[in-house]
N, C-alpha and C positions, 0 to 999 in steps of 0.2 A: 481837148479840153470843153466840147460838146458833151461827152461822156460823163464826165464828171458832173457836169450841170445837171444831168438827164439823174442821176444820182442823188445830188444834192434835194431837187424835188422830190424825189420818189419819197426821202426821209421826212421832210418837211408835210408832205401831206400823208403819209403811213401814220395811222393811230398808236403803234407800238413804238414811234421814235417819239410819241410825247407820253409815255410810260400807260398809253390807255390799254384796255385788253382788246382781245382779237376783231376784227373787221367785223361785228354785226348790224343786225336793222339797230338795233337800241343804239349805239355808239354814234351811228351816221349821224344821229339825229340831237342825242342829248348831251353830244361835245359840243355842239354847235350854238355858240353864245348868243347868236341871233335869235335864235327860237326859244332858250331856254336861261339865258340871261347870267345867272350866278349857280345855278345849280348845275350848270356844266361843268365845275370845277370835279362834280359827285364822278362824272366818268372820267375825269380826266384823274384824280386820285385810285382812282377803284387798279390800276396798273400795277400801284405796291400792295395792294391787297393780298392778303395770305392766300384770299380763295383765287385771284389772277394769276398767282405763281404756281396754283395746285390744276390750272387749265380749267378753271370754271368761269362763265360770263354772266353775265346780265338777267338773261333767262335763264339758270340753273335756280336762281330764288325767284323773279318776279313774271317767272313766266312767258310766255309766247313766242312766236317764231323769228329765231334768231339769223334767217337766211340776209343777206345785204340785198338782193333783187327785192326784198319787201323794208328799203330803207324809208322809203318817203310813202307807203301805204300804209294804210291804218289796219289792213290786213295782218301786219304784225302780229297786232297784239289780239289775236286769237282767243278767247275764252276754251274754245273746242280744238284747238291745236294739242292732238293724241300727245306727242313727249313732254311738254312744257304747256299746258292751260294756262292760257295770262290770268295773272290777279292782282299786276300792279303791285303799288307800293300798300301795305298792309297794316290796318288797324295795330295802334301800341298793343290792343290785348291778344293780337294775335302773332306776333314777333317771338314770344318764345316756341309757340306751335311750329312756326315756320323755321327757326332754328334747327330745333329740336327733329325737326320730318327728315334732316339727314344726321344730326349730332348725336341721336338716338339710334340708329340704325347701326348695328356692330357692321354687318358684312359691308355696308357700303363704307364706311368711317375706314374699313380696314385696306383701302385702296390708295391711301395717302398713312398711314401708321398701324406698325403690324400690333400695336397694344392699345388700341383707343378706348380713352372715358368717354362712355355712351349714356351716363347718368346726369349728366348736367343740368337736362331739363327737369327730369323728377326731381334733383334736390331742387330747383329753382321752385320749383311749384310747393315745397315745404318751409321757404323761406319767408322773411316777413314781408318782402317784396311781392313774392309769389302769391301769398295767402290773400294779401292788399287788394292785391289785381282781379285775382278771382271773385273778390266779393266788389268788384267795379270800378276800384280807384285806379284811374289808367294813368294818373300821375305818378306812379312809384316807378322804379328803376327796371327796365326790362333790358335784353341780351344787348343792344345797339348804343344803351348810354352810358356803359362800360366798355364797350369793347370798338367804339363808333361804329359808322354804318358803311362806307365805301373805302374806307382805310384802314382797316382792321390789320395789325401784327401779329406776328408770333408772341408769345406770352417772353421766349427768350431776347426778343429783339430792342433793347436799350428806348426805342421811339415809340414802344408800344404802350398803351394808353393803362395796358394792366404789367407791366414789368414794374417788380419788385420797389424801385423807387419812386415810380409816379402810381403805384396803388392809394395813396392815403390823397392824394390829390386830386384823383380821380371821383375818390368818393367823396371829395370835399365840395366837388362841384354841386350837389344837392344837399349834403350834410352842413354843407356851412354856409347854405343860404337861406333866411331868413323867410324868404317868400316861400319856399318850397316846403320847409319845417312847418311854417304857420299850420294852428292845430293837430298837429300830430304829437301821438302820444308815446310811450313806452310801453313796455309789459306792465309796468307797474301804473298806468296813468298819470305819469306826469309829462311832461309836457317834452319832447327831445331838443337837445339841447344844438346849438349850433359851434360851439364851441372845440366840440372833438379831437379836430385837426390843427386849430392854434394850441391845444395843451399839448399833444400828440408831439411838436414838434420841438418842445422845450425837454421831452422826453429821453431817458437813456437809449431807448429801441430806435427813436429817429437819428442819435447823433451816430448810432452804430453802423446803420444805414445808407445815412446820407454822409455823414462825413468821413468815414472808416470805410465806407462803401464794402461792409460785411454784410451779404446779399442774403444770412441765413437768421439775420434780425428782423424781428417781427414787425408787420404793418397791420392794417386794418384784417385783411382777408385772413392773416395768421390765427388770428382769437377768433374773429367773427365767423369766417368761411367765407368762401367764394359767392358761388352760385345758391348754396344754403344759408344764404347771409341771416345768422341770428345769433343774439347777444347770447355769452355763456348763461347757464341758470346760477342760481346763488350755490346752490351744493358742485358745481362743475368749474368754478374758478379755477379752483386748486389745481385741477387735471389740465387744465388749456394752460397754466402759466407753466406746470409742472412739466411738460413737452419741452421745455429748454431748463428750467430749473429744478433739476427732479430732485436733489438730494432736498432743497430747500422744502419743497410739497411734500416729500416722503418725513420732515423732522414737522412739519405743522400737522400734518395727518395722525400722528401718533401723538402729539400734543394735549396738553387739557384745555389749550385754547380753542381746539378745534370742537372739542364738547361743550366748551363754555360757549360757543357761537352757536350752535345747535339750540343749545337752551337756551339762550338768550333770542333767537329768532320765533323760537314758541313763544315766549314770553311777551314779546313785540306785538303778534299775532293778537293775543289775547287782549293785551293793553288797548289797542285800535289807536285810534286818534292821539290818545294820551301819550306814546309813546313811554321813554325813558321815563318821565314825569309820577310814572302810574307807580314806580318803585324804588326811585331816586329821587335825592337832592342832588345842589348843587356840589361839585361841578358836574355828576355824571345827568343828571336834567336837563342840563343845556347843551346834551349831546343833541344834534336833530341827525337820527339816522334812521332810518326804514327797516333795514335787516343788514346782518354780518354778514357782508360778502367774501368770505375766506381773505384771498391774499388782497382782494381790491379795499377791503376794509382799513389795512394800513398805509395801502403803497397807491391808491386810486386804481382810476384804468387809463384813460388814455395819456394822462398829464404825468406818468410816473417817471418822476427825476429819480436822478442817481441818489439810493439810500444813503443816510450818512449818521454822525452818531448824534445829530441833531433831532432823529426823531425819536430819541431816549428822553425822558425826563429824570431831574435829579442832574441836572448837566454844571458841570462849573461855573464858575462866575464868568468867566472868559476862555474862549479857546486855546489862549498863551497857556492854560492851567495844563492842558491834554501833552505838554513836551517839558514845561519847566513846571517845578513848585517846590514851595518853602516848607513845605511840611515833611512830613520822615517817610514818604511813598518809596523813597530810595533806600530805606531801613541803614543809612551810615554809607552806602555805598558810591553815594556819589564823588567823581574825581574833578569835577570841573574846578576852576581858579574861582577865588573867592570876588576876584573882579570881574567877570564875567558873569557871574549870576548876581549880583550888583548893578549890572548894566541891563540885564535882562528886567527885573524886577523896577528899575526905575524908567525904562521905556514903558513897563508894562503900565503905571500908574501914569506916566502923562497921556498915555494912550485914553485910559480912563476917566480925564480929571477931562481930556478934553471932549469924549464923548456925552459927558454929564454937561456940561457947558453950554453944548448943544442941545439938551433936552434928550438926549438917548440913552436910557437905561433899559433892565431886565434882557429879557430876549432879543430885541432890537439893539443892545450895547453887541450881544454876543454875535449877530447878523453883522452889523457894521465891523466889528473887530475881525472877522474872517476875512473881510476884501481888505481890510487897511494893514492886515498882516503882509499882505502877499507883496506889499508896498515896500515895507522896511528894507534898507540899507543892507542890514545884518541876514535879511533873507535873498539877496542876490548877488551875481558876480559882476564883478568890476569894482569902481570905486561905492558903489551905493548910491549914487546921485542920480542914474540913470533908471528911472521907472520902467522902463521895455528891456531892461536888461534879463536875461532867461533868473531864472529861480537859481541859486543853490543845490546841485543834485540829493546834497543828505537832507536837504528840505523838502525837496519838491517831491521825493520818496513819503517822506511822514505826511505830508497835506494829502497827497492823493491818496496813497493804499491805505491810510487810515480814516479816509472819509471826512475831515473835519468839513460840515457843510453848515448851509443856514436854515433858518427854521420856517423858508418860505420860496417861492419861485413865482415868476412873472412872464404874463406872454398875451399876447395884443387881441382883443375884442374883435371878433369879426363885424361885428354888428357897426360900432362907433369908432373902431382905430386905436381907441383908450388902453392905456396899459393895467391890467388887470392884477393884482398880487395875490394869491392864495397861502395861506398858512397848510404847511404840511402837517397829517397826522402824528402826532405824538403820544407817548406811553401816558402823560399826566391829562390827554382828553379825557378820559373814561378811568383811570386809577389816580389817586392821590398818593404822590410816593412817602408823603409825611405820615402817613397813615400804615400804610406795609411796602415798604421799599421793593420789598422783591415782586410784586407785582407793577411799581411804575417804573420800571425800566432803572431804577437805581443801582442794583445788585449788577447788572449788566454793564454800566456806564462808568463805574468806579473800578470795576475790573479791568475793561479797557483802555482807561485813563491809566492806569497804573503801567500797563503792561505797555504802551503807548511813549510813558516818560522813558523806563528804564531802554526801551528800544532809542529812543531821542540820545539820551543819555551815552549810550553806548556809541552812535555813529558820530557823535562829538568827540567822543575818546579817540574813537581809534583815527579820525578824520586827522585830529592833533598829531596822531601817532605819525599816520602815514606822511603828512607836512612835512616830518622832522626826518623821513628815510627811514624809520621803521617798519619793516613785515609785518603784515596783519592779515593775513590770509584767512589762517583757523578762525579767530575772531570775528572776522568779515561774514564768515561761513554760518556762525551763530546767528547773526543780526538777521542775515536771508532767512534765516530757520523761526527767529522771531517774527519778522515782516509774515511769514506764510501761518506763524497760527495765529497771529491779530487777524487775516483775513480770516482764517478759516471759525475763528470764532466769531464773526460778524453773521458767515451760515447757521450757526450753531445756536446764535440766538431764535432761532426760529422753533424750537424746541421746548423754549419758555421753563426753562427748568435750570435754577440756580442754584441747587441742590450739592453739597459737596461731592458727592460721587456722581453725579451728574454728567453728560458731555462737554457741557460748557465748561465746567470746571475742573473734568479732567486736563482738555486742551489749553486751559489758563495756564495750570501750574506746570504743562511742558513749554507754553511757550516763553514762561518766569526761569525756567530752567537754565534754556536757551540764552534769556537775555542777562541772567549772572553769568553766565560762562564767558558772555562777550564783556560785560563789564569787568570781569577779574582779568580776562586778556588783555583788557584793554588798559587796564594800571599797570600790568608788567612791561606793555609796549610803552608806556610812558615813564617808569620807571628806567626802562632802558633808554629812552630818550635822554633821559635827565644822566644816566650814567655817561651815556656817550656825548653831550655835551660837558657835565666835568673834566671827563676827560681830555675833551678836546682843548679846553679851556687850560687846564695843569698843563696839555703840551703847549699850547700858545705860550703861558709863562715861562715854561722851562725853555723854551727855543730864544724869546725877548731876552732872557738871564741870559744866556749862552751869548747870544750877539751884544750885548751893553758889557758883557767880560770879553769878549775877542776886541770887542771897541776900546775898552781902558786897555788892554795890554798891547795893543796897537799904538797906542797913543803914549805908551811908557817907552818903546823902544826909542832906539839913541838914531836921531837924523842920519 
């Protein structure tokens, strides 16, 4: 028992037992809360620091004699101590150099990593932070602001402040703080906003990283760099986005739109403060833009929400019209029962009347209907009354794959906590589709709408056949190919080429071919279903007739 008590006492008194570094003159004093109050936590936390894991301790950064014999002796902080002259806590302008004294030394860093990066400090001095620090602004970010001070973790550690899922939060510590950003301007001279993190949280990138845990999804440093953090320039955005979206970037750089952007940037530079008004009348003159920044001009930068068909101008009156249409878009190939079509248009008119009664019109009606359609009983499983029931598979696929979305997105204002509604960039913001449909997105949206309707019609036809027990494997494969074609068309929009022999129209024709094959197979499947039902009905009638005959025969027999 006595031996056990001695072991327990040793554990309680040993710094390592509390996660501290090895016992040194620094630890002996700086872990004493009576002497250093809250700062004692610095020594305690250091036990989990990546430097402590590598066998380093306080004196490796702060200098001084680490001998435990000098724990209560000021000689421990000897500025002339040859192995580690005491330097104490460095000022902010000295921190990059202090970290770089090890991290820029290839020979030293190879003790811990056979292939170390030793360019971080050099990169830092090229960044917006480093340039500002060199100019005397000590309030900009330095190494310890991102990596912390005494509790640094490996980048691969989920608890690290620079782990992919936490990078944006770390950057937001400064960039989301109005006081820290006060008076600071970007490269174009405009104030640096405090809402990039709030916008990013609404983006497809944040959804992939935080919700689906896809660590390859981009966060701040993937676009801006980390140690050499600098926003990408006007001419390099497509290359930055192209790291992941290679096909889109290649199409854009080969398109006429790329040349037009470069030309307009030259004209804007000549126009000066007049901007677009120097050459254009409304609606183009109303566009507030300083430069055309390739991908970001249409998709934005931080609030890159999921691109949808709502980005086009020349949209149909309602999102319903992407799957159902009363016109001749199906060119006589519709197999839907008249009763179903009548129900659709009745529901459509009822919803539109409800919107108008609430003062909702035009784009606002389109947006309202996008949400409202998700709640319709015909689009949900079950009895249709439960609005929390999952969507029908065929509707969910059409709704998600074909990207029927809204013309705005919302995020929380970091300064006042209010909700900010931001309108997405649409083709009609610069181009008037009534003047030239090929430049307003109408040429693209009408083809996408037609292919969506063909696919939706095929989906519903095959669903009816499958419910009747008819095998539809081959037709379903054509529907899958049509869906793939639709997704491909959304990429090929970046060619900005609606010509008959262009890549967009070529892929569209291929998709229509698969859709028509699916519709034809669906019609055959429905015919087969009708044949089976008629055969079953005939068999039932025959059986009933035989039974009646037998009954009559039995009744006629003598008792």
